[in-house]
FIGU-318068 format. One record per residue: residue in one letter; x, y, z of N, C-alpha, C in turn. Coordinates in steps of 0.001 Angstrom, whole numbers, plus 500000, padded with zeros to 6 digits. Layout:
AXYZXYZXYZ;...
***
This chain:
M797677423266049168798237424557049598797104425569049747;P797038426286050861795976427282051033796132428440050052;S795003428995049623795027430143048706793923431115049094;R794217432398048973793252433453049271793516434650048377;F792471435446048144792634436692047415793019437809048379;G794010438582047960794429439763048705794725440889047739;A795319441950048229795660443091047380796700442677046351;G796379442824045078797345442539044025798295443692043814;E797732444909043832798526446122043662798130447131044731;L799119447778045304798899448893046223799508450138045602;Y798672451130045342799125452387044740799952452143043475;G799547451130042701800188450858041425801355449894041488;F801751449444042672802893448541042813802430447111043053;D803119446179042428802884444751042625803230444396044071;L802219444056044867802447443796046284803464442688046499;S803449441659045636804302440493045864805786440817045760;T806134441985045196807544442356045038808000443406046053;L807093443895046894807443444997047787808267444500048971;P809319445239049339810041444916050576809176445236051785;A809518444656052925808701444809054130808491446281054501;E809517447102054314809401448521054667808296449197053860;R808229448875052568807205449487051719805816448922052026;V805748447644052384804467447067052789803925447821053999;R804780448062054985804352448808056175803941450232055808;Q804716450872054924804425452252054542803078452367053845;F802841451540052821801618451651052038800378451262052844;S800526450375053805799371449964054599799029450971055690;S799920451940055912799708452928056967799316454305056445;V799692454613055219799494455958054683798035456204054315;S797602457459054349796273457838053862796294457894052336;H795285457330051702795254457311050238795235458721049648;K794711459680050410794630461058049918795999461727049821;E797006461090050397798360461644050364799212461034049259;V798649460094048507799436459363047501798925459691046104;E799832459980045198799464460273043821799067458995043100;C797960459045042358797560457908041545798470457836040320;P799094456687040060800008456592038924799300456425037585;F797974456308037600797247455996036371796402457161035843;K795930458018036708795132459153036247796012460102035442;P795562460524034261796397461417033442796515462793034085;P797682463420033967797851464777034518797016465793033744;E796610466839034421795862467919033792796642469210033938;A796798469920032838797599471147032833797055472146033854;G797944472698034648797560473713035607796877473193036850;K796777471869036981796118471299038155797112470449038937;P796898470316040246797822469502041054797737468033040685;A798687467271041164798719465839040880797428465167041329;R796984464202040562795740463498040861795973462484041976;R795286462677043090795457461795044234794606460543044105;C795041459501044803794286458255044832792947458505045526;H791869457977044970790549458143045588790030456844046201;K790841455792046158790423454479046643791002454254048035;K790150454199049040790630454002050398791447452721050481;G792644452826051024793540451680051103794465451552049915;G794142452237048802795023452224047635795095450897046914;V794061450067047040794065448757046389793568448898044950;C794459448736043987794105448855042565793471447568042037;S793897446436042607793451445147042091793590444080043173;L792884442985042981793040441788043803793892440771043045;R794465439837043814795222438750043200795175437536044120;L795208436369043534795217435150044325796634434888044838;F796733434609046141798016434278046754797963432849047277;V799062432139047079799181430745047511800312430652048527;Q800067429901049596801081429703050628801530428249050613;D802837428026050388803326426652050323803639426130051719;A804078424882051796804312424223053085805316424965053972;P806439425467053418807377426216054272806861427594054681;G805717428008054119805153429303054483805420430418053504;Q806089430129052391806349431163051394805064431527050676;V804839432821050449803621433319049817803951433790048405;V803210433275047428803468433585046024802173434058045366;G802262435153044586801124435609043803800909434707042607;K799653434407042313799341433478041231798381434133040245;G798714434090038967797824434611037938797814436131037864;E796936436639036999796845438079036769796014438764037851;P796256440049038054795392440816038947793972440924038379;V793023441195039267791635441477038904791359442923039307;I791047443768038349790959445210038586789765445541039473;T790030446294040560788977446706041484788768448217041513;C789637448975040876789510450439040830789432450893039379;P788382451640038993788256452078037595789456452869037084;S790128453595037959791288454384037525792410453500036998;R792391452221037367793441451300036894793406451155035377;F792224451366034772792102451256033316792749452428032583;L793139453479033308793629454702032666795124454692032395;E795801453613032711797252453557032558797699453930031141;G798524454976031072799161455364029819798220455672028667;D796965455989028955795968456268027906795788455098026944;L796189453894027344796084452736026462794654452502026013;V793719452530026956792315452260026631791742453356025746;V792016454594026068791488455719025287791975455647023843;R793256455370023651793792455271022299793150454103021544;W793001452982022223792450451774021608791008451988021166;V790193452513022057788784452776021718788698453796020595;G789527454834020660789520455845019611789864455271018250;E790853454397018205791250453796016930790138452941016334;V789487452135017167788478451199016677787178451908016298;L786753452869017097785416453452016906785412454843016284;L786525455565016391786509456955015934787562457283014885;G788428456341014572789448456596013562790547457527014005;T790780457623015314791867458461015813792423457839017082;S793729457954017276794350457452018497794470458537019557;T794000459737019227794097460848020176792742461535020343;P791706460809020774790402461447020960790421462394022157;V789542463374022106789309464242023260788422463478024240;V788748463569025526788013462834026554787208463804027398;I785904463563027476785015464338028338784494463391029408;S784710463722030667784368462823031758783033463178032401;E782326462143032857781090462264033626780106463244032979;L779743462950031756778804463792031020777374463417031408;P776549464396031850775161464093032217774412463465031050;F773637462435031351772920461687030324771414461669030556;L770992461469031805769568461428032121769160462694032863;M767945463163032572767399464318033257766128463916033977;G765837464634035063764534464480035686763460465059034782;E762220464669034990761133465097034106760959466610034101;V761136467245035246760945468696035327761978469410034471;E763235468983034612764291469634033826764089469388032335;A763683468155031981763496467842030568762373468673029968;A761255468823030698760114469585030188760465471056030032;A761265471552030945761606472978030920762818473263030056;E763455472202029538764691472338028773765740473121029553;A765727472908030871766692473578031733767987472797031761;E769006473392032371770264472685032551770015471469033434;P770330470259032980769915469061033704770738468805034962;D770051468347035984770759467718037090771107466308036635;A772285465855037011772736464562036502772108463421037295;V770981462925036809770396461723037390771265460532037027;G771818460550035833772740459507035395773808460133034516;K775012459613034611776120460140033824776797459010033062;I777430459361031963778283458435031236779712458658031721;D780418457555032018781775457668032561782622458625031737;K782715458314030431783512459153029555782904459157028155;V783019460274027486782659460387026081783931460735025323;L784249459938024304785431460174023482784992460819022177;V785733461839021753785345462630020587786521462754019631;N786243462543018330787208462873017285786880464291016838;P787727465261017183787390466658016914787593467079015463;D788161466230014637788447466601013262787208466445012389;G787061467316011437785956467228010490784724467986010961;D783765468115010054782548468877010342781506468054011093;V781550466744010927780580465868011594781141465461012955;L780329465616013990780759465267015337780781463747015489;K781969463195015675782129461746015836782478461459017292;W781636460660017950781878460353019352781351458968019704;C781792458468020857781266457223021408781264457338022925;A780430456543023550780378456499025014781315455411025519;L781847455607026717782777454646027298782435454406028758;E782212453149029099782012452735030488783168451828030888;M783713452044032083784800451212032597784300450507033846;Q784256449190033814783694448440034932784763447621035651;A785090448049036858785961447272037722785127446216038446;V785786445431039276785125444313039959785055444607041457;Y783880444420042032783745444483043480784265443176044077;F784477443178045399784793441902046027783853441666047197;S783654440409047520782839440048048671783722439340049683;G783357439451050934784156438863051986784605439914052976;M785620439580053738786078440437054818786852441650054286;S786807442731055058787434443993054690788951443857054531;M789515444701053656790960444734053483791663445207054749;E790965445889055624791583446362056864792157445195057669;N791552444025057545792085442851058235793493442510057767;D793767442724056479795108442487055943796055443617056309;F795532444852056280796384446001056579796925445939058011;K796140445411058931796607445298060323797867444445060391;V797903443377059604799091442525059565800234443242058856;M799917443918057753800949444591056967801660445683057767;R800939446383058627801537447512059360802657447074060298;A802659445820060682803713445316061560804609444293060853;W804508444239059518805195443189058775806703443431058732;E807473442385059038808937442464059013809550441552057952;G808716440785057231809223439889056212809574438534056804;P810171437660056006810513437870054588809292437749053692;G809432438206052445808343438147051489807191439036051902;V805988438615051549804782439371051876803855438481052687;P802966439094053491802079438280054326800978437607053512;F800571436436053975799432435739053385798161436484053788;P797204436688052849795967437387053210795356436817054483;N794943437710055374794543437311056714793141436722056783;V792297437046055794790899436601055806790479436195054395;Q789294435630054301788757435185053014788018436317052302;R788243436418051005787470437312050132787629436783048710;R786802437298047804786912436862046407786339437946045502;P786748437986044244786111438904043292784645438528043132;D783768439513043187782328439256043100781843439677041711;F782024438799040741781636439113039368780120439226039225;R779373438474040026777916438518039921777374439893040307;S777910440471041368777471441808041756777939442851040750;S779149442687040248779717443677039337779005443681037985;G778560442507037523777911442411036221776425442677036269;P775615441712036741774156441889036730773662443048037584;K774316443317038707773796444325039623774268445736039317;R775451445868038707775961447216038458776054447539036973;L776784446713036211777017447038034806775751446891033968;M775010445808034157773836445564033316772807446689033373;P772420447196034563771483448318034573772001449549033842;Q773314449802033946773886450935033224773711450772031717;L773953449569031225773807449314029791772345449391029365;Q771457448837030157770034448846029802769467450257029769;I769999451128030599769527452510030619770096453308029445;K771367453119029160772069454021028251772128453535026803;V772315452223026593772556451727025243771388451967024291;P770114451744024683769032451968023711769023453379023116;T769211454387023958769218455763023443770453456022022594;I771617455614023095772854455841022344772796455138020997;S772220453942020967772089453206019708771133453905018755;R770019454427019274769086455181018407769758456404017804;W770691456971018524771431458117018005772472457708016961;G772622456404016753773597455918015776775016455859016297;K775172455796017623776501455751018237776720454409018927;K777954454172019353778316452909019991778660453132021466;M778406452094022244778837452064023632780062451168023746;A781160451718024216782357450933024491782369450574025974;V782655449313026267782745448851027652784118448224027851;V784825448688028871786158448173029164786107447358030446;I786544446107030361786657445229031519787963444456031401;D788349443779032473789568442975032375789230441537031982;R790263440772031696790065439419031177789344438527032188;A789657438680033467788999437852034478787486438097034476;F787075439345034328785657439685034275785019439046033040;W785649439220031878785092438674030643784938437152030733;E785946436486031264785900435028031346784893434530032377;S784453435403033276783438435012034259782029435020033672;L781845435684032518780520435805031924780112434509031233;S778811434289031147778329433202030308778618433550028849;E778581432553027994778908432790026589777979433840025995;I778556434818025328777780435886024694777854435717023179;R776713435622022544776683435516021081777134436854020495;E778113436806019603778688438033019066778219438296017644;T778228439567017264777953439940015884779258439911015104;K779173439719013819780378439560013007780991440879012583;D780195441938012643780690443200012110780356444342013063;L781246445321013116781050446492013974779732447206013682;S779347447255012413778147448009012037776868447418012619;N776896446133012971775699445468013471775632445377014993;C776599445918015679776620445783017134776158447073017811;E775823446948019084775488448103019906776556448362020969;I777199447285021411778228447379022452779528446782021918;V780616447489022152781942446974021816782696446763023122;W783046445513023393783758445153024614785261445191024354;F785964446009025108787419446079025037787956445385026293;V788606444246026091789058443418027207790567443582027375;V790976444013028547792395444224028818792926443091029688;S794222442895029630794902441952030516796228442593030923;F797131441800031502798375442354032021799583441613031476;N800643442359031211801945441747031003802528441368032357;E803468440426032353804120440050033600804782441264034220;A804753441296035542805276442453036256806776442634036012;K807159443884035778808569444247035647808814445488036482;N809952445508037158810323446654037993809228446992039006;G808566445947039496807588446151040559806222446612040113;R805959446604038810804649447047038331804145446117037229;F802831445867037241802189445214036113801897446264035045;A801888445852033784801594446764032679800330446299031963;L799392447204031826798141446908031128798421446670029641;R797687445749029036797842445521027595796494445200026955;R796434445423025664795234445094024910795108443576024805;N793928443062025055793728441620024925792880441304023697;D791594441639023714790765441406022528789524442297022550;V788821442290021423787621443110021227786469442191020844;H785269442490021350784082441694021050782919442619020705;Y782168442266019669781005443043019246779735442296019652;T778829442970020364777576442326020753776418443307020667;T775216442749020663774019443559020864773766443690022357;L772878444589022740772500444722024146771808443458024630;H770902442923023827770148441739024223771084440580024553;N772049440319023690772967439206023918773916439482025086;A774249440759025286775096441110026427774368440833027734;V773087441166027790772301440914028998772231439419029286;E772074438610028239772059437158028435773368436668029034;G774473437218028560775773436814029085776000437273030517;L775494438453030852775676438989032195774826438267033229;T773668437801032811772744437179033763772769435662033699;G773461435101032707773414433666032477774028432867033607;G773680431628033622774170430703034630773300429464034604;T773796428394035132773040427151035163772361426999036517;P771033426961036555770356426795037847770754425465038491;M770898425464039814771195424218040507769956423328040509;S770157422061040764769042421114040788768138421397041984;L766878420949041893765948421092043003766492420402044239;E767077419219044045767609418473045189768685419278045917;R769604419865045148770671420637045777770123421889046438;F769167422540045779768585423762046336767914423461047672;E767187422332047730766499421988048976767483421557050059;R768626420993049659769665420714050650770149422008051297;E770261423057050474770668424355051008769637424882051995;I768355424714051662767293425151052572767403424429053914;R767552423106053838767619422310055074768843422684055912;A769944422962055219771159423348055944770954424665056697;R770205425590056099769941426865056763768953426699057925;L768075425702057826767098425468058875767708424738060071;S768796424019059841769419423241060907770006424182061961;P769847423842063226770435424700064278771945424697064179;S772556425855064388774009425969064278774683425461065557;
***
């Protein structure tokens, strides 16, 4: 049976459960006109709009059987960082484990790195680098805080627009099979994006005696090479909070806590970059295949 990755969720809805009318609607609307169901509301401010073009919250594998029926298989793979914000689940979880409170104050995009000129002058820094979120326990005289990074997964392959073209004219039944090939790109998301962030930020945060919390989904965690873990929170530098999903109900998947892992930065880097090199024979076969005329 053919299988391809397509949009798992559109604007927070499980694509596999949407009627044809809603498939056409969501594939045609501008994302700036749709409220994000996961971003927390802010007092006195308008509703938080979706910032992801196309409104794709996650990818999911779809399988097409012989009669042509299309079925979603397995859990979604999160592609938008805002997807981690559902119901403050992650914020409460990180706060409980690292700060002793389920209601930490959240400060977003806090400047972390300064250019040399600003640092020397002790001026207000331009944000060369920022931390996604800083969680703070405001109680007590000692400032208790931790850093939080949320890493979604990029995908490689053809643009989602190829699928949207089909969706805009979709009449059913069911949902359309993804029109082109794509896949979650864990290698780009880990070694190329997340690892540099950790290498830049964790050494300083650790010297300050604080922890770095990293939130990823189960598919991302399972894509990593084995990471040697520390046995106790006090000995780690990074705390991995791994989320997964409950089965979809009423047209929506629900985020849930999966597990927690304690690691050092060194061991995390090994897990992010690990892999088994292919044999010389196989590598040279690849070279010859590229040299062959098409």
